[in-house]
PDB file of N, H, CA, C and O in Angstrom:
ATOM      1  N   MET A   1      66.174 121.751  79.242  1.00  0.00           N
ATOM      2  CA  MET A   1      67.165 121.406  80.257  1.00  0.00           C
ATOM      3  C   MET A   1      68.525 121.921  79.838  1.00  0.00           C
ATOM      4  O   MET A   1      68.868 121.962  78.657  1.00  0.00           O
ATOM      5  N   ARG A   2      69.252 122.294  80.798  1.00  0.00           N
ATOM      6  H   ARG A   2      68.973 122.261  81.757  1.00  0.00           H
ATOM      7  CA  ARG A   2      70.611 122.743  80.549  1.00  0.00           C
ATOM      8  C   ARG A   2      71.557 121.550  80.533  1.00  0.00           C
ATOM      9  O   ARG A   2      71.185 120.445  80.927  1.00  0.00           O
ATOM     10  N   GLY A   3      72.771 121.782  80.078  1.00  0.00           N
ATOM     11  H   GLY A   3      73.073 122.680  79.757  1.00  0.00           H
ATOM     12  CA  GLY A   3      73.762 120.708  79.990  1.00  0.00           C
ATOM     13  C   GLY A   3      74.075 120.100  81.346  1.00  0.00           C
ATOM     14  O   GLY A   3      74.245 118.886  81.457  1.00  0.00           O
ATOM     15  N   THR A   4      74.152 120.932  82.378  1.00  0.00           N
ATOM     16  H   THR A   4      74.013 121.918  82.287  1.00  0.00           H
ATOM     17  CA  THR A   4      74.454 120.439  83.716  1.00  0.00           C
ATOM     18  C   THR A   4      73.305 119.605  84.259  1.00  0.00           C
ATOM     19  O   THR A   4      73.528 118.568  84.884  1.00  0.00           O
ATOM     20  N   GLU A   5      72.092 120.046  84.025  1.00  0.00           N
ATOM     21  H   GLU A   5      71.910 120.888  83.517  1.00  0.00           H
ATOM     22  CA  GLU A   5      70.924 119.295  84.501  1.00  0.00           C
ATOM     23  C   GLU A   5      70.829 117.945  83.803  1.00  0.00           C
ATOM     24  O   GLU A   5      70.503 116.941  84.437  1.00  0.00           O
ATOM     25  N   ARG A   6      71.105 117.913  82.527  1.00  0.00           N
ATOM     26  H   ARG A   6      71.369 118.728  82.012  1.00  0.00           H
ATOM     27  CA  ARG A   6      71.086 116.642  81.790  1.00  0.00           C
ATOM     28  C   ARG A   6      72.142 115.687  82.338  1.00  0.00           C
ATOM     29  O   ARG A   6      71.904 114.491  82.504  1.00  0.00           O
ATOM     30  N   TRP A   7      73.302 116.249  82.608  1.00  0.00           N
ATOM     31  H   TRP A   7      73.495 117.221  82.472  1.00  0.00           H
ATOM     32  CA  TRP A   7      74.397 115.424  83.128  1.00  0.00           C
ATOM     33  C   TRP A   7      74.022 114.835  84.487  1.00  0.00           C
ATOM     34  O   TRP A   7      74.266 113.654  84.732  1.00  0.00           O
ATOM     35  N   LEU A   8      73.438 115.633  85.365  1.00  0.00           N
ATOM     36  H   LEU A   8      73.240 116.593  85.165  1.00  0.00           H
ATOM     37  CA  LEU A   8      73.022 115.154  86.681  1.00  0.00           C
ATOM     38  C   LEU A   8      71.900 114.125  86.564  1.00  0.00           C
ATOM     39  O   LEU A   8      71.879 113.150  87.315  1.00  0.00           O
ATOM     40  N   LEU A   9      70.979 114.327  85.643  1.00  0.00           N
ATOM     41  H   LEU A   9      70.996 115.120  85.033  1.00  0.00           H
ATOM     42  CA  LEU A   9      69.893 113.370  85.428  1.00  0.00           C
ATOM     43  C   LEU A   9      70.448 112.047  84.910  1.00  0.00           C
ATOM     44  O   LEU A   9      70.017 110.982  85.352  1.00  0.00           O
ATOM     45  N   ALA A  10      71.385 112.102  83.992  1.00  0.00           N
ATOM     46  H   ALA A  10      71.735 112.967  83.633  1.00  0.00           H
ATOM     47  CA  ALA A  10      72.005 110.881  83.457  1.00  0.00           C
ATOM     48  C   ALA A  10      72.784 110.158  84.554  1.00  0.00           C
ATOM     49  O   ALA A  10      72.759 108.929  84.626  1.00  0.00           O
ATOM     50  N   LEU A  11      73.461 110.900  85.392  1.00  0.00           N
ATOM     51  H   LEU A  11      73.481 111.898  85.333  1.00  0.00           H
ATOM     52  CA  LEU A  11      74.218 110.304  86.499  1.00  0.00           C
ATOM     53  C   LEU A  11      73.279 109.626  87.503  1.00  0.00           C
ATOM     54  O   LEU A  11      73.563 108.524  87.973  1.00  0.00           O
ATOM     55  N   ALA A  12      72.170 110.279  87.827  1.00  0.00           N
ATOM     56  H   ALA A  12      71.940 111.174  87.446  1.00  0.00           H
ATOM     57  CA  ALA A  12      71.194 109.701  88.761  1.00  0.00           C
ATOM     58  C   ALA A  12      70.546 108.460  88.166  1.00  0.00           C
ATOM     59  O   ALA A  12      70.331 107.481  88.881  1.00  0.00           O
ATOM     60  N   ALA A  13      70.227 108.478  86.863  1.00  0.00           N
ATOM     61  H   ALA A  13      70.402 109.273  86.283  1.00  0.00           H
ATOM     62  CA  ALA A  13      69.620 107.319  86.212  1.00  0.00           C
ATOM     63  C   ALA A  13      70.611 106.157  86.172  1.00  0.00           C
ATOM     64  O   ALA A  13      70.234 105.003  86.377  1.00  0.00           O
ATOM     65  N   GLY A  14      71.854 106.466  85.912  1.00  0.00           N
ATOM     66  H   GLY A  14      72.159 107.403  85.746  1.00  0.00           H
ATOM     67  CA  GLY A  14      72.876 105.418  85.895  1.00  0.00           C
ATOM     68  C   GLY A  14      73.068 104.789  87.257  1.00  0.00           C
ATOM     69  O   GLY A  14      73.251 103.576  87.360  1.00  0.00           O
ATOM     70  N   ALA A  15      73.029 105.591  88.298  1.00  0.00           N
ATOM     71  H   ALA A  15      72.881 106.576  88.214  1.00  0.00           H
ATOM     72  CA  ALA A  15      73.177 105.061  89.658  1.00  0.00           C
ATOM     73  C   ALA A  15      71.971 104.209  90.041  1.00  0.00           C
ATOM     74  O   ALA A  15      72.121 103.203  90.734  1.00  0.00           O
ATOM     75  N   ALA A  16      70.790 104.598  89.600  1.00  0.00           N
ATOM     76  H   ALA A  16      70.668 105.415  89.036  1.00  0.00           H
ATOM     77  CA  ALA A  16      69.584 103.848  89.935  1.00  0.00           C
ATOM     78  C   ALA A  16      69.534 102.513  89.199  1.00  0.00           C
ATOM     79  O   ALA A  16      68.994 101.540  89.726  1.00  0.00           O
ATOM     80  N   LEU A  17      70.081 102.451  88.004  1.00  0.00           N
ATOM     81  H   LEU A  17      70.520 103.241  87.575  1.00  0.00           H
ATOM     82  CA  LEU A  17      70.019 101.240  87.200  1.00  0.00           C
ATOM     83  C   LEU A  17      71.206 100.303  87.413  1.00  0.00           C
ATOM     84  O   LEU A  17      71.184  99.161  86.953  1.00  0.00           O
ATOM     85  N   SER A  18      72.217 100.765  88.091  1.00  0.00           N
ATOM     86  H   SER A  18      72.236 101.692  88.465  1.00  0.00           H
ATOM     87  CA  SER A  18      73.408  99.918  88.270  1.00  0.00           C
ATOM     88  C   SER A  18      73.134  98.825  89.292  1.00  0.00           C
ATOM     89  O   SER A  18      72.329  99.004  90.205  1.00  0.00           O
ATOM     90  N   GLY A  19      73.809  97.690  89.131  1.00  0.00           N
ATOM     91  H   GLY A  19      74.463  97.544  88.388  1.00  0.00           H
ATOM     92  CA  GLY A  19      73.641  96.557  90.040  1.00  0.00           C
ATOM     93  C   GLY A  19      74.513  96.694  91.264  1.00  0.00           C
ATOM     94  O   GLY A  19      75.342  97.598  91.371  1.00  0.00           O
ATOM     95  N   CYS A  20      74.306  95.791  92.168  1.00  0.00           N
ATOM     96  H   CYS A  20      73.632  95.057  92.081  1.00  0.00           H
ATOM     97  CA  CYS A  20      75.077  95.798  93.409  1.00  0.00           C
ATOM     98  C   CYS A  20      76.110  94.680  93.335  1.00  0.00           C
ATOM     99  O   CYS A  20      75.776  93.543  92.998  1.00  0.00           O
ATOM    100  N   VAL A  21      77.335  94.992  93.640  1.00  0.00           N
ATOM    101  H   VAL A  21      77.606  95.915  93.913  1.00  0.00           H
ATOM    102  CA  VAL A  21      78.414  94.007  93.613  1.00  0.00           C
ATOM    103  C   VAL A  21      78.823  93.721  95.049  1.00  0.00           C
ATOM    104  O   VAL A  21      79.132  94.635  95.813  1.00  0.00           O
ATOM    105  N   GLN A  22      78.821  92.448  95.405  1.00  0.00           N
ATOM    106  H   GLN A  22      78.571  91.706  94.784  1.00  0.00           H
ATOM    107  CA  GLN A  22      79.225  92.064  96.753  1.00  0.00           C
ATOM    108  C   GLN A  22      80.468  91.194  96.678  1.00  0.00           C
ATOM    109  O   GLN A  22      80.552  90.276  95.862  1.00  0.00           O
ATOM    110  N   VAL A  23      81.423  91.492  97.530  1.00  0.00           N
ATOM    111  H   VAL A  23      81.355  92.238  98.193  1.00  0.00           H
ATOM    112  CA  VAL A  23      82.645  90.704  97.614  1.00  0.00           C
ATOM    113  C   VAL A  23      82.722  90.163  99.027  1.00  0.00           C
ATOM    114  O   VAL A  23      82.694  90.926  99.993  1.00  0.00           O
ATOM    115  N   SER A  24      82.819  88.844  99.148  1.00  0.00           N
ATOM    116  H   SER A  24      82.842  88.224  98.363  1.00  0.00           H
ATOM    117  CA  SER A  24      82.911  88.262 100.485  1.00  0.00           C
ATOM    118  C   SER A  24      83.961  87.160 100.490  1.00  0.00           C
ATOM    119  O   SER A  24      84.246  86.549  99.460  1.00  0.00           O
ATOM    120  N   ALA A  25      84.519  86.921 101.646  1.00  0.00           N
ATOM    121  H   ALA A  25      84.287  87.417 102.483  1.00  0.00           H
ATOM    122  CA  ALA A  25      85.530  85.877 101.806  1.00  0.00           C
ATOM    123  C   ALA A  25      84.856  84.511 101.817  1.00  0.00           C
ATOM    124  O   ALA A  25      83.712  84.390 102.257  1.00  0.00           O
ATOM    125  N   PRO A  26      85.559  83.471 101.333  1.00  0.00           N
ATOM    126  CA  PRO A  26      84.965  82.131 101.373  1.00  0.00           C
ATOM    127  C   PRO A  26      84.859  81.628 102.805  1.00  0.00           C
ATOM    128  O   PRO A  26      85.555  82.108 103.700  1.00  0.00           O
ATOM    129  N   GLU A  27      83.975  80.652 103.008  1.00  0.00           N
ATOM    130  H   GLU A  27      83.409  80.263 102.281  1.00  0.00           H
ATOM    131  CA  GLU A  27      83.775  80.109 104.350  1.00  0.00           C
ATOM    132  C   GLU A  27      84.991  79.325 104.828  1.00  0.00           C
ATOM    133  O   GLU A  27      85.393  79.429 105.987  1.00  0.00           O
ATOM    134  N   ARG A  28      85.569  78.546 103.930  1.00  0.00           N
ATOM    135  H   ARG A  28      85.243  78.462 102.988  1.00  0.00           H
ATOM    136  CA  ARG A  28      86.761  77.775 104.285  1.00  0.00           C
ATOM    137  C   ARG A  28      87.977  78.425 103.646  1.00  0.00           C
ATOM    138  O   ARG A  28      87.859  79.015 102.572  1.00  0.00           O
ATOM    139  N   PRO A  29      89.157  78.332 104.285  1.00  0.00           N
ATOM    140  CA  PRO A  29      90.351  78.931 103.684  1.00  0.00           C
ATOM    141  C   PRO A  29      90.769  78.184 102.412  1.00  0.00           C
ATOM    142  O   PRO A  29      90.535  76.983 102.274  1.00  0.00           O
ATOM    143  N   ILE A  30      91.380  78.908 101.507  1.00  0.00           N
ATOM    144  H   ILE A  30      91.570  79.883 101.619  1.00  0.00           H
ATOM    145  CA  ILE A  30      91.876  78.308 100.272  1.00  0.00           C
ATOM    146  C   ILE A  30      93.214  77.651 100.586  1.00  0.00           C
ATOM    147  O   ILE A  30      94.103  78.279 101.162  1.00  0.00           O
ATOM    148  N   GLU A  31      93.351  76.387 100.204  1.00  0.00           N
ATOM    149  H   GLU A  31      92.629  75.877  99.736  1.00  0.00           H
ATOM    150  CA  GLU A  31      94.578  75.648 100.497  1.00  0.00           C
ATOM    151  C   GLU A  31      95.266  75.302  99.180  1.00  0.00           C
ATOM    152  O   GLU A  31      94.669  74.706  98.283  1.00  0.00           O
ATOM    153  N   ILE A  32      96.528  75.689  99.088  1.00  0.00           N
ATOM    154  H   ILE A  32      97.013  76.173  99.816  1.00  0.00           H
ATOM    155  CA  ILE A  32      97.339  75.345  97.924  1.00  0.00           C
ATOM    156  C   ILE A  32      98.492  74.498  98.429  1.00  0.00           C
ATOM    157  O   ILE A  32      99.332  74.978  99.190  1.00  0.00           O
ATOM    158  N   ASN A  33      98.538  73.252  98.015  1.00  0.00           N
ATOM    159  H   ASN A  33      97.856  72.861  97.397  1.00  0.00           H
ATOM    160  CA  ASN A  33      99.541  72.320  98.502  1.00  0.00           C
ATOM    161  C   ASN A  33     100.626  72.139  97.443  1.00  0.00           C
ATOM    162  O   ASN A  33     100.390  71.515  96.409  1.00  0.00           O
ATOM    163  N   LEU A  34     101.816  72.685  97.703  1.00  0.00           N
ATOM    164  H   LEU A  34     102.007  73.191  98.544  1.00  0.00           H
ATOM    165  CA  LEU A  34     102.935  72.585  96.778  1.00  0.00           C
ATOM    166  C   LEU A  34     104.086  71.786  97.371  1.00  0.00           C
ATOM    167  O   LEU A  34     105.179  71.776  96.805  1.00  0.00           O
ATOM    168  N   ASN A  35     103.867  71.128  98.480  1.00  0.00           N
ATOM    169  H   ASN A  35     102.979  71.137  98.939  1.00  0.00           H
ATOM    170  CA  ASN A  35     104.950  70.431  99.168  1.00  0.00           C
ATOM    171  C   ASN A  35     105.578  69.331  98.324  1.00  0.00           C
ATOM    172  O   ASN A  35     106.792  69.138  98.390  1.00  0.00           O
ATOM    173  N   ILE A  36     104.809  68.617  97.548  1.00  0.00           N
ATOM    174  H   ILE A  36     103.823  68.775  97.494  1.00  0.00           H
ATOM    175  CA  ILE A  36     105.330  67.490  96.776  1.00  0.00           C
ATOM    176  C   ILE A  36     106.345  67.966  95.744  1.00  0.00           C
ATOM    177  O   ILE A  36     107.434  67.402  95.644  1.00  0.00           O
ATOM    178  N   THR A  37     106.009  68.976  94.991  1.00  0.00           N
ATOM    179  H   THR A  37     105.124  69.434  95.072  1.00  0.00           H
ATOM    180  CA  THR A  37     106.907  69.469  93.945  1.00  0.00           C
ATOM    181  C   THR A  37     108.195  70.015  94.543  1.00  0.00           C
ATOM    182  O   THR A  37     109.281  69.707  94.052  1.00  0.00           O
ATOM    183  N   ILE A  38     108.094  70.796  95.565  1.00  0.00           N
ATOM    184  H   ILE A  38     107.212  71.046  95.964  1.00  0.00           H
ATOM    185  CA  ILE A  38     109.273  71.406  96.174  1.00  0.00           C
ATOM    186  C   ILE A  38     110.161  70.330  96.786  1.00  0.00           C
ATOM    187  O   ILE A  38     111.384  70.397  96.666  1.00  0.00           O
ATOM    188  N   ARG A  39     109.578  69.371  97.419  1.00  0.00           N
ATOM    189  H   ARG A  39     108.584  69.316  97.516  1.00  0.00           H
ATOM    190  CA  ARG A  39     110.347  68.317  98.066  1.00  0.00           C
ATOM    191  C   ARG A  39     111.101  67.484  97.029  1.00  0.00           C
ATOM    192  O   ARG A  39     112.254  67.119  97.257  1.00  0.00           O
ATOM    193  N   GLN A  40     110.481  67.184  95.917  1.00  0.00           N
ATOM    194  H   GLN A  40     109.544  67.480  95.731  1.00  0.00           H
ATOM    195  CA  GLN A  40     111.140  66.412  94.876  1.00  0.00           C
ATOM    196  C   GLN A  40     112.334  67.165  94.302  1.00  0.00           C
ATOM    197  O   GLN A  40     113.372  66.560  94.036  1.00  0.00           O
ATOM    198  N   GLU A  41     112.204  68.458  94.110  1.00  0.00           N
ATOM    199  H   GLU A  41     111.361  68.949  94.327  1.00  0.00           H
ATOM    200  CA  GLU A  41     113.326  69.246  93.598  1.00  0.00           C
ATOM    201  C   GLU A  41     114.493  69.227  94.565  1.00  0.00           C
ATOM    202  O   GLU A  41     115.642  69.085  94.147  1.00  0.00           O
ATOM    203  N   VAL A  42     114.217  69.367  95.845  1.00  0.00           N
ATOM    204  H   VAL A  42     113.284  69.483  96.185  1.00  0.00           H
ATOM    205  CA  VAL A  42     115.278  69.387  96.848  1.00  0.00           C
ATOM    206  C   VAL A  42     115.984  68.041  96.894  1.00  0.00           C
ATOM    207  O   VAL A  42     117.212  67.999  96.972  1.00  0.00           O
ATOM    208  N   VAL A  43     115.244  66.945  96.848  1.00  0.00           N
ATOM    209  H   VAL A  43     114.247  66.980  96.785  1.00  0.00           H
ATOM    210  CA  VAL A  43     115.841  65.613  96.899  1.00  0.00           C
ATOM    211  C   VAL A  43     116.714  65.379  95.673  1.00  0.00           C
ATOM    212  O   VAL A  43     117.825  64.864  95.801  1.00  0.00           O
ATOM    213  N   VAL A  44     116.238  65.745  94.496  1.00  0.00           N
ATOM    214  H   VAL A  44     115.336  66.163  94.392  1.00  0.00           H
ATOM    215  CA  VAL A  44     117.017  65.565  93.270  1.00  0.00           C
ATOM    216  C   VAL A  44     118.289  66.385  93.313  1.00  0.00           C
ATOM    217  O   VAL A  44     119.349  65.892  92.929  1.00  0.00           O
ATOM    218  N   ARG A  45     118.213  67.611  93.766  1.00  0.00           N
ATOM    219  H   ARG A  45     117.352  68.012  94.078  1.00  0.00           H
ATOM    220  CA  ARG A  45     119.405  68.458  93.849  1.00  0.00           C
ATOM    221  C   ARG A  45     120.408  67.891  94.848  1.00  0.00           C
ATOM    222  O   ARG A  45     121.610  67.886  94.584  1.00  0.00           O
ATOM    223  N   LEU A  46     119.924  67.417  95.986  1.00  0.00           N
ATOM    224  H   LEU A  46     118.948  67.421  96.200  1.00  0.00           H
ATOM    225  CA  LEU A  46     120.832  66.833  96.976  1.00  0.00           C
ATOM    226  C   LEU A  46     121.482  65.562  96.443  1.00  0.00           C
ATOM    227  O   LEU A  46     122.662  65.325  96.697  1.00  0.00           O
ATOM    228  N   GLN A  47     120.741  64.749  95.715  1.00  0.00           N
ATOM    229  H   GLN A  47     119.781  64.942  95.508  1.00  0.00           H
ATOM    230  CA  GLN A  47     121.304  63.528  95.138  1.00  0.00           C
ATOM    231  C   GLN A  47     122.392  63.863  94.129  1.00  0.00           C
ATOM    232  O   GLN A  47     123.441  63.218  94.118  1.00  0.00           O
ATOM    233  N   ARG A  48     122.165  64.844  93.295  1.00  0.00           N
ATOM    234  H   ARG A  48     121.313  65.368  93.304  1.00  0.00           H
ATOM    235  CA  ARG A  48     123.167  65.252  92.299  1.00  0.00           C
ATOM    236  C   ARG A  48     124.412  65.795  92.985  1.00  0.00           C
ATOM    237  O   ARG A  48     125.533  65.459  92.600  1.00  0.00           O
ATOM    238  N   ASP A  49     124.220  66.635  94.001  1.00  0.00           N
ATOM    239  H   ASP A  49     123.310  66.908  94.314  1.00  0.00           H
ATOM    240  CA  ASP A  49     125.367  67.189  94.726  1.00  0.00           C
ATOM    241  C   ASP A  49     126.172  66.090  95.396  1.00  0.00           C
ATOM    242  O   ASP A  49     127.402  66.107  95.350  1.00  0.00           O
ATOM    243  N   ALA A  50     125.497  65.138  96.015  1.00  0.00           N
ATOM    244  H   ALA A  50     124.497  65.125  96.052  1.00  0.00           H
ATOM    245  CA  ALA A  50     126.192  64.038  96.681  1.00  0.00           C
ATOM    246  C   ALA A  50     126.919  63.164  95.664  1.00  0.00           C
ATOM    247  O   ALA A  50     128.045  62.735  95.918  1.00  0.00           O
ATOM    248  N   GLN A  51     126.310  62.899  94.540  1.00  0.00           N
ATOM    249  H   GLN A  51     125.396  63.248  94.334  1.00  0.00           H
ATOM    250  CA  GLN A  51     126.940  62.079  93.510  1.00  0.00           C
ATOM    251  C   GLN A  51     128.189  62.769  92.957  1.00  0.00           C
ATOM    252  O   GLN A  51     129.208  62.109  92.753  1.00  0.00           O
ATOM    253  N   GLU A  52     128.134  64.065  92.714  1.00  0.00           N
ATOM    254  H   GLU A  52     127.306  64.601  92.881  1.00  0.00           H
ATOM    255  CA  GLU A  52     129.299  64.810  92.245  1.00  0.00           C
ATOM    256  C   GLU A  52     130.392  64.823  93.300  1.00  0.00           C
ATOM    257  O   GLU A  52     131.569  64.705  92.960  1.00  0.00           O
ATOM    258  N   LEU A  53     130.039  64.961  94.555  1.00  0.00           N
ATOM    259  H   LEU A  53     129.083  65.057  94.831  1.00  0.00           H
ATOM    260  CA  LEU A  53     131.013  64.972  95.639  1.00  0.00           C
ATOM    261  C   LEU A  53     131.737  63.633  95.734  1.00  0.00           C
ATOM    262  O   LEU A  53     132.951  63.591  95.929  1.00  0.00           O
ATOM    263  N   ILE A  54     131.001  62.555  95.597  1.00  0.00           N
ATOM    264  H   ILE A  54     130.014  62.588  95.438  1.00  0.00           H
ATOM    265  CA  ILE A  54     131.608  61.216  95.655  1.00  0.00           C
ATOM    266  C   ILE A  54     132.524  61.007  94.447  1.00  0.00           C
ATOM    267  O   ILE A  54     133.615  60.457  94.594  1.00  0.00           O
ATOM    268  N   GLN A  55     132.102  61.431  93.272  1.00  0.00           N
ATOM    269  H   GLN A  55     131.216  61.878  93.152  1.00  0.00           H
ATOM    270  CA  GLN A  55     132.926  61.270  92.076  1.00  0.00           C
ATOM    271  C   GLN A  55     134.185  62.116  92.120  1.00  0.00           C
ATOM    272  O   GLN A  55     135.235  61.680  91.647  1.00  0.00           O
ATOM    273  N   ASN A  56     134.106  63.306  92.673  1.00  0.00           N
ATOM    274  H   ASN A  56     133.253  63.661  93.057  1.00  0.00           H
ATOM    275  CA  ASN A  56     135.271  64.203  92.749  1.00  0.00           C
ATOM    276  C   ASN A  56     136.222  63.804  93.876  1.00  0.00           C
ATOM    277  O   ASN A  56     137.414  64.097  93.789  1.00  0.00           O
ATOM    278  N   ASN A  57     135.746  63.157  94.910  1.00  0.00           N
ATOM    279  H   ASN A  57     134.777  62.918  94.980  1.00  0.00           H
ATOM    280  CA  ASN A  57     136.563  62.761  96.057  1.00  0.00           C
ATOM    281  C   ASN A  57     136.340  61.305  96.384  1.00  0.00           C
ATOM    282  O   ASN A  57     135.697  61.005  97.389  1.00  0.00           O
ATOM    283  N   PRO A  58     136.851  60.371  95.567  1.00  0.00           N
ATOM    284  CA  PRO A  58     136.572  58.956  95.822  1.00  0.00           C
ATOM    285  C   PRO A  58     137.241  58.420  97.092  1.00  0.00           C
ATOM    286  O   PRO A  58     136.756  57.441  97.660  1.00  0.00           O
ATOM    287  N   GLY A  59     138.322  59.021  97.548  1.00  0.00           N
ATOM    288  H   GLY A  59     138.716  59.817  97.087  1.00  0.00           H
ATOM    289  CA  GLY A  59     139.026  58.535  98.726  1.00  0.00           C
ATOM    290  C   GLY A  59     138.399  58.950 100.028  1.00  0.00           C
ATOM    291  O   GLY A  59     138.768  58.422 101.076  1.00  0.00           O
ATOM    292  N   VAL A  60     137.472  59.871 100.003  1.00  0.00           N
ATOM    293  H   VAL A  60     137.172  60.300  99.151  1.00  0.00           H
ATOM    294  CA  VAL A  60     136.862  60.378 101.240  1.00  0.00           C
ATOM    295  C   VAL A  60     135.929  59.323 101.843  1.00  0.00           C
ATOM    296  O   VAL A  60     135.827  59.219 103.065  1.00  0.00           O
ATOM    297  N   PHE A  61     135.256  58.552 101.010  1.00  0.00           N
ATOM    298  H   PHE A  61     135.338  58.637 100.018  1.00  0.00           H
ATOM    299  CA  PHE A  61     134.262  57.617 101.524  1.00  0.00           C
ATOM    300  C   PHE A  61     134.812  56.233 101.572  1.00  0.00           C
ATOM    301  O   PHE A  61     134.114  55.305 101.979  1.00  0.00           O
TER     302      PHE A  61
END
């Protein structure tokens, strides 16, 4: 056999022996719920801002 024929034979054998890979979407959508963490950060930041505003301007309220 020549080098090219060997290469083609090896390629054909590799293709015949390789497995099949299937990729499919899940039946139900993936849900990632991050609302709790984000909401807590916003509330804490607003509380700090309001507290600083009251301390810096006591006569406003």
